C-alpha positions in Angstrom: -1.8 25.6 8.6 0.4 22.6 9.7 -0.8 19.9 6.9 0.4 17.5 8.8 -2.5 16.1 10.4 -4.5 16.5 7.3 -1.5 14.0 5.1 -1.9 12.2 8.5 -5.7 11.7 8.3 -6.3 10.8 4.5 -3.1 8.0 4.7 -5.4 6.5 7.8 -8.8 6.9 5.8 -6.9 5.1 3.2 -5.8 2.3 5.2 -8.8 1.6 7.5 -10.4 1.2 3.5 -7.6 -1.3 2.5 -7.6 -2.9 5.8 -11.7 -3.2 5.1 -11.4 -5.0 1.8 -8.7 -7.3 3.4 -10.8 -8.5 6.4 -13.8 -8.9 4.1 -12.0 -10.8 0.9 -13.0 -14.5 1.0 -10.4 -16.8 1.1 -11.0 -17.8 -3.5 -10.8 -13.9 -3.8 -7.4 -13.7 -1.8 -5.9 -16.4 -3.9 -7.4 -16.9 -7.2 -5.1 -18.4 -9.9 -7.1 -16.6 -12.8 -5.9 -13.4 -11.5 -2.2 -11.9 -12.6 -2.4 -9.8 -9.1 -3.9 -11.9 -6.8 -5.8 -9.9 -4.1 -2.9 -10.7 -1.3 0.1 -9.1 -3.6 -1.7 -5.8 -4.7 -2.3 -5.5 -0.7 1.2 -5.9 -0.3 2.4 -4.0 -3.8 0.2 -1.2 -2.1 1.3 -1.4 1.5 4.9 -2.3 0.6 4.7 1.0 -1.4 3.3 3.2 1.0 5.9 1.9 3.6 9.1 2.7 0.8 7.6 6.7 0.0 6.9 7.4 3.9 10.3 6.3 4.5 13.3 9.5 3.9 15.0 8.1 1.1 16.0 4.9 -0.7 18.6 4.0 0.9 17.4 4.8 4.7 14.1 2.5 4.0 14.5 -0.9 5.9 11.9 -3.5 4.6 9.0 -5.2 6.3 10.9 -7.9 8.7 8.5 -10.4 6.7 9.2 -9.0 3.1 9.8 -11.3 0.3 11.2 -9.6 -2.5 9.9 -9.8 -5.4 6.6 -9.7 -3.7 6.0 -5.6 -4.1 6.2 -6.6 -7.8 2.9 -6.4 -10.1 2.8 -8.1 -13.2 4.9 -8.9 -16.1 8.3 -7.3 -16.2 9.9 -5.8 -19.2 13.1 -7.7 -18.2 13.6 -11.7 -17.5 12.3 -13.3 -16.4 9.3 -11.5 -17.5 6.7 -13.5 -15.7 6.1 -13.1 -11.7 6.4 -16.2 -9.7 5.9 -16.6 -6.1 6.2 -19.5 -3.5 4.0 -19.0 -0.5 1.4 -16.2 -0.9 0.9 -13.8 2.3 -2.0 -14.7 4.1 -4.5 -11.9 5.4 -3.1 -12.3 9.1 0.2 -11.3 7.7 -1.2 -8.4 5.2 -3.2 -6.9 8.3 0.3 -7.1 10.6 2.1 -5.2 7.2 -0.8 -2.6 7.6 -0.7 -1.9 11.6 3.0 -1.3 10.7 2.5 1.0 8.2 -0.4 2.6 10.2 2.2 3.5 13.0 4.9 4.4 10.5 2.6 7.0 8.9 2.1 8.5 12.9 6.1 8.1 13.2 7.3 9.8 9.8 4.6 12.3 9.3 5.8 14.6 12.3 8.8 14.7 11.0 8.7 15.1 7.8 10.5 18.4 6.0 7.7 19.4 3.1 9.7 21.1 1.0 12.9 18.6 0.5 13.1 16.3 -2.1 11.2 13.1 -2.6 14.8 11.2 -1.3 13.8 8.4 -4.5 15.6 9.6 -7.3 12.8 8.3 -10.4 10.4 10.5 -8.3 11.3 14.4 -8.9 8.5 15.5 -6.4 9.4 17.3 -3.4 8.0 15.5 0.3 4.6 16.7 0.7 4.0 16.2 -2.9 5.4 12.9 -2.6 2.6 12.0 0.1 -0.2 13.3 -2.3 1.4 11.2 -4.8 1.5 7.7 -2.1 -2.1 8.6 -0.6 -3.4 8.0 -4.1 -1.3 5.2 -5.2 -2.7 3.9 -1.8 -6.2 4.3 -2.6 -5.6 3.1 -6.1 -4.9 -0.2 -5.2 -7.6 -0.2 -2.7 -10.6 0.7 -5.6 -9.0 -1.8 -7.5 -9.5 -4.3 -4.7 -12.5 -2.9 -3.8 -13.8 -3.2 -7.0 -12.9 -7.1 -7.2 -15.0 -7.8 -4.1 -18.0 -6.0 -5.2 -18.3 -7.4 -8.7 -17.4 -11.0 -7.6 -18.7 -11.5 -4.1 -21.3 -8.7 -4.1 -19.0 -7.2 -1.0 -19.2 -3.2 0.3 -16.4 -1.4 1.6 -17.1 1.6 3.5 -15.7 4.9 2.4 -13.5 7.1 4.9 -13.5 10.8 4.4 -10.6 10.9 7.3 -9.7 10.2 10.5 -7.6 11.1 13.1 
């Protein structure tokens, strides 16, 4: 059995759910100043790490053309400066463009994976197969977080996607 189509399907389902949260997020939730991690920042974080961990390794990773360091980070840091400060935030359209990029990157990377190889990231002592599970769980965790914000703050539901081709 070739697991690659199953892996792609689960990435696509998770990305489709994130896409729906991005599309449905009202402006007041997208950039809520009181949130430690604003909606757009959580969406960017999820996409950035999806992209990163689909790359062959940290050294081969090429950041998205609109990447702004350290926008991929969430929350306070254990090193100075402890508080994250951002300039201009990412727009809904930019996040949808990055999501589309990640969708295509899934289609490009998954067929070529050596699922038994090391992760390519020294901080993740996993093989490539387990890294895909790890990455999908991370993406879905943050998608779920954003779904919860939409539901509790605006009564907006996001449809569950079981799998997608």
